[in-house]
C-alpha positions as CSV (number, residue, x, y, z in Angstrom):
1,X,0.0,0.0,0.0
2,X,1.5,3.4,-0.9
3,X,2.6,5.6,1.9
4,X,0.7,8.8,2.6
5,X,3.6,11.0,1.5
6,X,3.8,9.1,-1.8
7,X,0.2,9.7,-2.5
8,X,0.7,13.4,-1.7
9,X,3.6,13.8,-4.2
10,X,2.5,15.5,-7.4
11,X,2.6,13.5,-10.6
12,X,5.2,14.1,-13.2
13,X,9.0,14.5,-13.2
14,X,10.7,14.3,-9.9
15,X,14.1,15.5,-8.8
16,X,14.1,18.6,-11.1
17,X,16.3,21.3,-9.6
18,X,14.5,24.5,-8.8
19,X,14.7,27.3,-11.3
20,X,17.7,29.6,-10.7
21,X,17.4,33.3,-11.5
22,X,20.1,35.7,-12.6
23,X,19.7,37.6,-9.3
24,X,20.2,34.4,-7.3
25,X,23.3,33.5,-9.3
26,X,24.9,36.9,-8.9
27,X,24.1,37.0,-5.1
28,X,25.7,33.5,-4.7
29,X,28.7,34.6,-6.7
30,X,29.2,37.8,-4.7
31,X,28.9,35.8,-1.5
32,X,31.5,33.3,-2.7
33,X,34.0,36.1,-3.7
34,X,33.5,38.0,-0.5
35,X,34.1,34.8,1.5
36,X,36.9,33.1,-0.4
37,X,38.3,35.8,-2.8
38,X,37.6,36.2,-6.5
39,X,40.2,33.6,-7.5
40,X,37.9,31.0,-5.9
41,X,35.1,31.8,-8.3
42,X,34.6,29.2,-11.0
43,X,31.5,28.0,-12.8
44,X,31.8,24.6,-11.3
45,X,32.2,25.8,-7.8
46,X,29.4,28.3,-8.1
47,X,27.1,25.6,-9.5
48,X,27.9,23.5,-6.4
49,X,27.2,26.4,-4.1
50,X,23.8,26.8,-5.8
51,X,23.1,23.0,-5.9
52,X,22.7,23.0,-9.7
53,X,24.5,21.7,-12.7
54,X,27.2,23.8,-14.4
55,X,25.3,23.6,-17.6
56,X,22.4,25.5,-16.0
57,X,24.7,28.4,-15.3
58,X,25.6,28.6,-18.9
59,X,22.1,29.7,-19.7
60,X,22.8,32.9,-17.8
61,X,26.6,33.5,-18.3
62,X,29.0,32.8,-21.1
63,X,32.0,32.2,-18.9
64,X,33.7,33.2,-15.7
65,X,34.8,36.6,-17.0
66,X,31.2,37.3,-18.2
67,X,30.0,36.4,-14.8
68,X,32.3,38.9,-13.1
69,X,31.5,41.6,-15.5
70,X,27.8,41.0,-14.7
71,X,28.7,41.3,-11.0
72,X,30.5,44.6,-11.6
73,X,27.5,45.9,-13.6
74,X,25.1,44.9,-10.8
75,X,27.4,46.6,-8.3
76,X,27.6,49.9,-10.3
77,X,23.9,49.8,-10.8
78,X,23.5,50.5,-7.1
79,X,25.8,53.6,-7.2
80,X,24.0,56.9,-7.3
81,X,25.0,59.2,-10.2
82,X,26.6,62.3,-8.6
83,X,25.5,65.8,-9.2
84,X,27.9,67.2,-11.8
85,X,29.5,70.6,-11.7
86,X,29.4,72.9,-14.7
87,X,33.2,73.1,-15.3
88,X,34.4,70.2,-17.5
89,X,37.5,69.6,-15.3
90,X,35.4,69.4,-12.2
91,X,33.0,67.0,-13.8
92,X,35.9,64.6,-14.6
93,X,37.1,64.7,-11.0
94,X,33.7,64.1,-9.5
95,X,33.0,61.2,-11.9
96,X,36.4,59.6,-11.2
97,X,36.1,60.0,-7.4
98,X,32.7,58.2,-7.6
99,X,34.1,55.4,-9.7
100,X,37.0,55.0,-7.3
101,X,34.8,54.9,-4.2
102,X,32.4,52.4,-5.8
103,X,35.2,50.0,-6.8
104,X,37.1,50.5,-3.5
105,X,33.9,49.2,-1.7
106,X,34.3,45.9,-3.7
107,X,37.9,45.8,-5.0
108,X,37.8,42.3,-6.3
109,X,35.3,43.5,-9.0
110,X,38.2,45.6,-10.4
111,X,40.3,42.5,-11.0
112,X,38.6,41.5,-14.2
113,X,38.8,45.1,-15.5
114,X,42.6,45.2,-15.4
115,X,42.8,44.2,-19.1
116,X,41.8,46.5,-21.9
117,X,38.7,45.6,-23.9
118,X,36.1,45.5,-21.1
119,X,34.2,48.7,-22.1
120,X,32.0,46.9,-24.6
121,X,30.8,44.6,-21.9
122,X,29.8,47.2,-19.4
123,X,26.2,48.1,-18.7
124,X,24.5,51.5,-18.9
125,X,25.3,52.6,-15.4
126,X,29.1,52.0,-15.8
127,X,29.1,53.5,-19.3
128,X,27.5,56.6,-18.0
129,X,30.6,57.3,-16.0
130,X,32.9,56.6,-18.9
131,X,30.9,58.9,-21.2
132,X,30.9,61.7,-18.6
133,X,34.7,61.6,-18.2
134,X,35.4,61.5,-21.9
135,X,32.8,64.2,-22.6
136,X,34.4,66.4,-19.9
137,X,37.8,66.1,-21.5
138,X,36.4,66.9,-25.0
139,X,34.5,69.9,-23.5
140,X,37.7,71.1,-21.9
141,X,39.4,71.2,-25.3
142,X,40.9,67.7,-25.8
143,X,40.4,65.8,-29.0
144,X,38.5,62.5,-28.8
145,X,41.8,60.6,-29.0
146,X,43.3,62.7,-26.2
147,X,40.1,62.2,-24.1
148,X,40.6,58.4,-24.5
149,X,44.2,58.7,-23.4
150,X,43.2,60.7,-20.4
151,X,40.6,58.2,-19.4
152,X,43.0,55.2,-19.8
153,X,45.8,56.9,-17.9
154,X,43.7,57.7,-14.9
155,X,42.0,54.3,-15.1
156,X,45.4,52.6,-14.7
157,X,46.2,54.7,-11.7
158,X,42.8,54.3,-10.1
159,X,42.6,50.5,-10.5
160,X,46.2,50.1,-9.4
161,X,45.6,52.2,-6.3
162,X,42.5,50.2,-5.4
163,X,44.2,46.8,-5.9
164,X,47.4,47.7,-4.1
165,X,45.4,48.8,-1.0
166,X,43.1,45.7,-1.2
167,X,46.1,43.3,-1.5
168,X,47.9,45.2,1.3
169,X,44.9,44.8,3.6
170,X,44.7,41.1,2.7
171,X,48.4,40.6,3.2
172,X,48.2,42.3,6.6
173,X,45.6,39.8,7.7
174,X,47.5,36.8,6.3
175,X,51.0,37.8,7.4
176,X,50.1,39.6,10.6
177,X,52.8,41.8,12.2
178,X,55.7,40.2,10.3
179,X,56.0,43.2,7.9
180,X,56.3,45.6,10.8
181,X,59.6,44.1,11.8
182,X,61.1,45.6,8.7
183,X,62.1,49.2,8.8
184,X,64.0,51.3,6.3
185,X,66.0,52.5,9.3
186,X,67.7,49.1,9.3
187,X,69.2,49.8,5.9
188,X,72.9,50.6,5.6
189,X,72.9,54.5,5.4
190,X,76.2,54.5,3.6
191,X,74.5,52.7,0.7
192,X,70.9,54.0,1.0
193,X,71.2,57.3,2.8
194,X,67.8,58.7,1.7
195,X,65.8,55.5,2.3
196,X,67.4,55.0,5.7
197,X,66.6,58.6,6.6
198,X,62.9,58.1,5.8
199,X,62.7,55.2,8.2
200,X,59.2,54.5,9.4
201,X,57.7,57.4,7.6
202,X,57.2,55.3,4.4
203,X,54.5,52.9,5.8
204,X,52.9,55.9,7.6
205,X,52.6,57.8,4.3
206,X,51.5,54.7,2.4
207,X,48.6,54.3,4.8
208,X,47.2,57.7,3.9
209,X,44.5,58.1,1.3
210,X,46.0,60.5,-1.1
211,X,43.8,59.6,-4.0
212,X,41.6,62.8,-4.1
213,X,44.7,65.0,-4.2
214,X,46.6,62.9,-6.7
215,X,43.6,62.6,-8.9
216,X,43.4,66.4,-9.2
217,X,47.1,66.6,-10.0
218,X,46.7,63.9,-12.7
219,X,43.6,65.5,-14.3
220,X,45.2,68.9,-14.3
221,X,48.4,67.7,-15.8
222,X,46.8,65.5,-18.5
223,X,44.4,68.3,-19.5
224,X,47.1,70.9,-19.7
225,X,49.4,68.6,-21.6
226,X,46.7,67.6,-24.1
227,X,45.4,71.1,-24.8
228,X,48.8,72.6,-25.1
229,X,49.2,70.4,-28.2
230,X,46.0,71.6,-29.8
231,X,46.5,75.3,-29.3
C-alpha cells in the first residue's frame, strides 16, 4: 500500500532542480567572492554552491569573465549618479572619485577590469561614468583621442591604487605583524642614505589616502598637456 507522502507527491517528473534566476546566481557569486576571494570563483564551484549543474549556469553567463562583468555591472547599478558641476575639469574629477569609491567598496570587482577591452561589456550605469569623463575632456578642449588617453591613464592609476590597497589589507591579515619588523631605518645608510633617513615614515605615508589630491594633479596635468598640443 503506498505511503501517505507518496500519494501526496504530485505526478510528473521528480528530482528537477528549482529554477535559478540571474539575481540568485549573482548573489551567490558575490557571497563566494566576499568569503573566499575572487580567485575562488569558478563556474563549477558556483554551481555546487547553488546546488545545480554547471550547464544550468551557462544559460545565464558565457564564462567566468562574463559572470564577473555582470557582477560589476550589478554593483555599479547601485551607485547613485553624482551631481555634476558645470566646469568640465570638475566633472571629470567628481565622476572619477565616484568610480573610485564604488570599486574600493568591492575591490575584487576591479580584478577583471585590469585588461583593456572590457568597455563593450559594461552596462548602462558604468558606461555613463565613462561617457561623462570622456565628454568632460572633450568639452575642456581635448580631441576625442586625447580624451581616451586621459581616461586610460587615470583608469590605470585608479585601479592600481585600489588593488594595491586591497592586497595590502589582505596581506596584513595573512602575514600579521611580520612586515612591521622591517624598517627602512635598518638599511645601511652608507648605501641607501635617503631611504634610511625616511625610516618608518614610508609605511605611515603609504597608509594615507591621497587619491583625491593625486587625482586632481593627474587630471590637471593631463588636460594641460593635451590642450597645449592643440593650441
